[in-house]
C-alpha positions in Angstrom: -0.1 -0.3 0.0 2.9 2.6 0.7 4.4 1.6 -2.2 1.8 2.1 -4.3 1.0 5.5 -2.8 4.7 6.4 -3.1 4.8 5.7 -6.6 1.6 7.7 -7.5 3.1 10.9 -5.6 3.1 13.6 -8.1 6.7 15.2 -9.1 7.6 17.7 -11.2 8.7 16.1 -14.3 12.5 16.3 -14.9 12.1 17.3 -18.3 11.0 20.7 -16.9 14.4 21.1 -15.2 15.9 20.6 -18.4 13.9 23.4 -20.0 14.8 25.7 -16.9 18.5 25.2 -17.0 18.4 26.0 -20.9 16.4 29.1 -20.4 18.8 30.3 -17.9 21.7 29.6 -20.4 20.4 30.6 -23.4 19.5 33.9 -21.7 22.9 34.8 -20.9 24.6 33.6 -24.2 22.2 35.0 -26.4 22.1 38.2 -24.2 25.9 38.5 -24.5 27.0 36.8 -27.9 24.0 37.1 -30.4 21.6 40.2 -29.4 24.4 42.3 -28.2 26.9 42.0 -30.8 25.3 45.0 -32.7 26.4 47.0 -30.0 30.0 46.4 -30.7 29.9 47.1 -34.1 30.3 50.9 -34.3 33.2 51.1 -31.4 35.3 48.2 -33.0 34.9 49.8 -36.6 35.7 53.0 -35.4 38.4 52.3 -33.7 39.9 50.4 -36.5 38.8 52.5 -39.0 37.1 49.5 -41.0 34.2 50.0 -43.4 30.7 48.7 -42.9 31.1 45.9 -45.0 34.3 44.8 -43.6 32.7 44.5 -40.0 30.0 43.0 -41.2 31.8 40.1 -42.7 32.4 39.0 -39.0 29.1 38.5 -38.5 28.3 36.4 -41.9 31.8 34.6 -40.8 30.1 33.6 -37.5 26.8 32.5 -39.6 28.6 30.7 -41.6 30.8 28.7 -39.4 27.5 28.1 -36.9 25.6 26.9 -39.4 28.5 24.4 -40.6 29.2 23.2 -37.4 25.4 22.8 -36.5 25.2 19.1 -38.4 28.5 18.2 -36.7 27.2 19.2 -33.3 23.8 17.4 -34.1 25.8 14.1 -34.6 28.1 14.5 -31.5 24.7 15.4 -29.2 22.8 12.4 -30.5 26.0 10.1 -30.1 27.5 11.5 -26.8 24.7 13.0 -24.9 23.9 16.7 -24.1 26.0 17.4 -20.9 29.8 16.8 -22.5 28.7 18.6 -25.9 27.3 21.5 -23.7 30.0 21.8 -21.5 32.7 21.4 -24.2 30.9 24.5 -26.1 30.6 26.5 -23.0 34.4 26.5 -22.6 35.1 27.2 -26.4 32.6 30.4 -26.0 34.0 32.0 -23.5 37.4 31.6 -24.9 36.3 33.1 -28.2 35.1 36.0 -25.9 38.5 36.6 -24.2 40.1 36.1 -27.7 37.9 38.6 -29.2 38.8 41.1 -26.6 42.3 40.8 -27.8 41.6 41.9 -31.1 44.2 44.1 -32.9 43.9 43.3 -36.5 41.2 42.2 -38.6 42.5 38.5 -38.9 42.1 38.0 -35.3 38.9 39.7 -35.3 37.9 37.3 -38.1 39.1 34.5 -36.0 37.3 35.3 -32.8 34.3 35.3 -34.2 34.8 31.6 -35.6 35.7 30.4 -32.2 32.9 32.3 -30.7 30.2 30.9 -33.4 31.5 27.2 -32.6 31.3 27.7 -28.8 27.9 29.1 -29.4 26.5 26.6 -31.3 27.9 23.9 -29.2 27.0 25.3 -26.0 23.7 26.5 -26.4 21.8 26.6 -29.7 21.6 22.8 -31.2 22.3 21.5 -27.8 19.5 22.9 -25.9 16.7 22.5 -28.3 17.4 19.1 -29.2 17.8 18.2 -25.6 14.0 19.5 -25.0 13.0 18.5 -27.9 13.7 14.8 -26.9 11.8 15.3 -23.9 8.6 16.2 -24.9 6.4 15.0 -27.4 2.7 16.1 -27.1 3.8 19.2 -25.1 6.8 19.6 -27.3 5.4 23.3 -28.6 4.6 24.5 -25.3 8.2 23.2 -23.9 9.9 25.3 -27.0 7.6 28.4 -26.1 9.0 28.4 -22.4 12.5 27.5 -23.9 12.4 30.9 -25.8 11.9 32.5 -22.4 15.7 32.1 -22.5 16.0 34.2 -26.0 13.3 36.8 -25.1 14.8 38.0 -21.8 18.2 38.1 -23.0 17.3 41.2 -24.5 17.5 43.0 -20.9 20.9 42.3 -21.3 21.7 44.6 -24.7 21.4 47.8 -22.3 23.9 46.4 -19.8 26.1 45.2 -22.3 26.0 49.2 -24.2 26.3 50.4 -20.7 29.4 48.2 -19.7 30.7 49.3 -23.2 30.6 53.1 -22.7 31.9 52.8 -18.7 34.7 50.2 -19.1 35.3 49.8 -22.8 34.5 46.8 -25.6 37.9 44.9 -24.8 36.8 44.5 -20.7 33.2 44.1 -21.7 34.1 41.1 -23.4 36.4 39.6 -20.8 33.5 40.0 -18.1 31.1 38.2 -20.6 33.3 35.2 -21.3 34.1 34.7 -17.5 30.5 34.9 -16.8 29.6 32.3 -19.3 31.8 30.0 -17.7 30.9 30.5 -14.3 27.2 30.6 -15.1 27.0 28.0 -18.1 29.4 25.0 -16.5 27.2 24.2 -13.6 24.2 24.4 -15.2 25.1 22.3 -18.3 25.3 19.3 -15.1 21.6 19.4 -15.3 20.9 19.0 -19.0 20.0 15.4 -20.3 19.8 14.5 -23.6 16.6 11.9 -23.2 14.0 10.7 -20.6 15.2 7.2 -21.3 18.6 7.9 -19.4 16.3 8.3 -16.5 14.0 5.5 -16.8 11.4 8.1 -17.7 9.6 8.7 -21.0 8.5 11.9 -22.8 6.1 14.4 -21.3 6.3 12.5 -18.1 3.9 9.7 -19.1 3.8 6.7 -17.1 5.3 3.4 -18.7 2.8 1.5 -20.6 1.9 -2.0 -19.5 1.5 -3.2 -23.0 3.6 -2.4 -26.1 1.6 0.7 -28.1 2.2 1.1 -31.9 4.5 3.6 -33.2 1.9 5.6 -34.9 -0.3 5.9 -31.6 -1.8 9.0 -30.6 0.6 9.6 -27.6 3.2 10.9 -30.2 5.9 8.6 -29.0 7.4 7.8 -32.5 11.0 7.9 -32.7 10.6 8.7 -36.0 12.9 8.7 -39.0 16.7 8.8 -40.0 18.2 12.0 -41.1 18.6 10.9 -44.5 15.3 10.0 -45.3 14.1 13.1 -43.6 16.2 14.9 -46.2 14.8 12.9 -49.1 11.3 14.6 -48.1 10.0 17.4 -49.8 8.9 18.9 -46.5 12.8 19.0 -45.3 13.7 21.0 -48.4 10.7 23.6 -48.2 11.4 24.1 -44.3 15.0 24.9 -45.1 13.9 27.6 -47.8 11.6 29.2 -45.3 14.2 29.0 -43.0 16.7 30.4 -44.7 14.6 33.5 -45.8 13.7 34.0 -41.7 17.4 33.7 -41.4 18.7 36.3 -43.8 16.3 39.1 -42.9 16.9 38.5 -39.0 20.2 38.2 -39.3 20.7 41.6 -41.2 18.4 43.5 -38.8 19.9 42.3 -35.5 23.6 43.2 -37.0 22.7 46.8 -38.4 19.6 47.7 -36.1 22.2 49.9 -33.8 24.1 51.1 -36.7 20.8 52.4 -38.5 19.5 53.6 -35.1 22.7 55.9 -34.5 23.0 57.5 -37.9 19.4 58.3 -37.8 20.1 60.7 -34.6 19.0 58.0 -32.1 21.8 58.1 -29.0 23.5 54.6 -28.2 21.5 54.1 -25.3 18.2 54.9 -26.7 19.5 52.5 -29.8 20.0 49.6 -27.2 16.7 50.2 -25.8 15.1 49.6 -29.0 17.1 46.7 -29.8 16.1 45.3 -26.8 12.8 45.3 -28.0 13.3 42.8 -30.2 14.0 39.9 -28.2 11.8 40.8 -25.4 8.6 41.3 -28.0 10.0 38.0 -29.7 9.4 36.4 -26.3 5.5 37.5 -26.5 5.5 36.0 -30.2 7.4 32.7 -29.0 5.0 31.9 -26.4 2.0 33.0 -28.1 2.6 31.4 -31.5 4.9 28.7 -29.9 2.1 27.4 -27.6 -0.4 27.8 -30.4 1.7 25.3 -32.6 0.2 22.2 -30.0 -3.1 23.0 -31.5 -3.0 25.1 -34.9 -1.4 23.8 -38.0 2.5 24.9 -37.6 3.1 25.8 -41.0 0.5 28.1 -40.9 2.0 29.7 -38.0 5.6 30.1 -39.5 3.7 31.9 -42.5 2.1 34.5 -40.1 5.6 34.7 -38.2 7.3 35.8 -42.0 4.3 37.7 -42.9 4.9 39.5 -39.4 8.6 39.8 -40.1 8.1 41.6 -43.7 5.8 44.3 -42.3 7.9 45.3 -39.4 11.0 45.6 -41.5 9.2 47.6 -44.3 7.7 49.8 -41.8 11.0 50.3 -39.9 12.4 51.2 -43.2 9.8 54.4 -43.1 10.0 55.2 -39.6 11.0 58.5 -38.7 9.3 59.3 -35.4 10.3 56.9 -32.0 6.9 55.7 -31.5 6.8 54.3 -35.1 10.4 52.5 -34.7 9.2 51.1 -31.6 5.7 50.1 -33.2 7.7 48.8 -36.1 10.3 46.6 -33.9 7.3 45.0 -32.0 5.7 43.9 -34.9 9.1 42.6 -36.5 10.3 40.9 -32.9 6.7 39.4 -32.5 6.9 37.6 -35.8 10.7 36.8 -35.6 10.3 35.0 -32.3 7.5 33.1 -33.2 9.1 31.3 -36.0 11.6 29.8 -33.5 9.7 27.3 -31.4 7.3 26.8 -34.3 10.1 25.4 -36.4 11.7 23.3 -34.1 8.2 21.7 -33.2 7.2 21.4 -36.7 10.5 19.7 -37.0 9.6 16.9 -34.2 6.3 16.7 -35.5 7.3 15.8 -39.3 10.5 13.8 -38.8 10.4 12.5 -34.6 12.8 12.2 -31.9 15.0 9.5 -33.9 17.9 11.8 -35.4 16.5 15.5 -34.0 19.8 16.8 -33.3 21.2 16.1 -36.8 18.0 17.3 -38.9 17.9 20.3 -36.7 21.9 20.7 -37.5 21.1 20.3 -41.3 18.4 22.8 -41.3 20.7 25.3 -39.6 23.4 24.5 -42.1 21.5 25.1 -45.0 19.8 28.3 -43.6 23.0 29.8 -42.9 23.1 30.7 -46.6 20.8 33.5 -45.4 22.5 34.6 -42.5 25.9 34.8 -44.3 24.3 37.1 -46.9 21.8 39.1 -44.9 24.5 41.3 -42.7 27.0 41.6 -45.6 24.2 42.5 -48.0 23.1 45.0 -45.7 26.4 46.0 -44.9 27.3 46.5 -48.7 24.2 48.4 -49.7 24.6 51.0 -46.7 28.7 51.5 -48.3 27.3 51.9 -51.5 24.0 54.2 -51.1 24.8 55.8 -47.5 21.8 54.5 -46.2 20.0 51.6 -45.3 16.5 52.0 -47.0 17.3 50.0 -49.6 18.8 47.2 -47.9 16.0 46.8 -45.4 13.3 47.1 -48.2 15.6 43.9 -49.7 15.5 41.8 -46.6 11.8 42.9 -45.8 10.6 41.3 -48.9 12.9 38.2 -48.5 10.9 37.2 -45.3 7.6 37.3 -47.2 9.1 34.9 -49.8 9.5 32.1 -47.6 6.0 31.9 -46.8 5.3 30.3 -50.2 7.6 27.2 -49.5 6.6 26.9 -45.8 2.5 26.6 -46.5 3.6 23.4 -49.2 5.6 21.8 -46.7 2.8 19.1 -45.3 3.7 16.3 -43.1 5.3 13.6 -44.7 3.6 10.3 -44.5 7.1 8.2 -43.8 7.3 10.6 -40.6 5.1 8.3 -38.5 7.2 5.1 -39.4 9.0 3.3 -36.3 12.6 4.2 -36.0 
């Protein structure tokens, strides 16, 4: 009797602790090394006298390396587990930050971004989303939406980074960020497990069934298909195209938003606060759109996110008053943030858990084409026209171009087959 009572006593499903650890880690990593990197753009380019195109190339290199490394990280995650891979990535990320603080030439500048990219994709991005996807099936959309809290709240660090750069300089700020990610990230990585089966659990905290269930049952417990089978589906190709459009627009705006605002007459403090709005508002998009993805067809929600991004960027381009800028950023940020959990939940639904890390890495790698083009395209157009208007018009239309392929991406029949 007592044994039965102890077994029925409810505990917090460990998958939610995995989500929490990843939320905190992503908060610091995204805040220091993703959204805040735009704050370093002008101080570094002005100190060395580099053009916008030259400086932007570092961000494109980072995006290329991040994408190229993502499939490798996915394989490492699926084979060796979350904790080892994540801890290694955090060490590399901190080292890259300190290396960037020592920049005295363009080659070292580019090399530092390569190290940061490897550390970022290994220590947070791929591993965080792959581990959470493995811990949930029916509640995957909600779990991904909650995971996006880390990204959304990370925007709060942008004004802090801007202030630190003003007070201590960009070099010391990078050293502080590098040491901080080690102190915070390494202990947190100990809480992250790759799969519930490692702890004798099932996804979503379900009780272990007494009888064998089919792989196509409504429980959502299908292991899914291999990465090779996924790549042969039209849905995979269409998702990659839509993700490429999302990446091109997002990367161009996130790298150039502060330079654009400062040349438009805004102070660095005001520009930093506006930049902060993108991930903060994106959090709302992630929570709302991501949670809806458990009930509404995910490809429709992805299309809505891209449409909002296009509307926000085009509105941003023609904004002159502060309220117009804020409204444009809110529209863009809501759509940008909403795509993230929807994309990952859609991947899980279409292709299952069997090779989630590898498939995610492949989608990221192909989408890197957009991430590489976005920043350098915007920088080149600015250098050529001395204005960001046409650059932002082009990247805004690019976001809308991803709507058609994602609406065509229907769930492949083979995704429900047993592993």
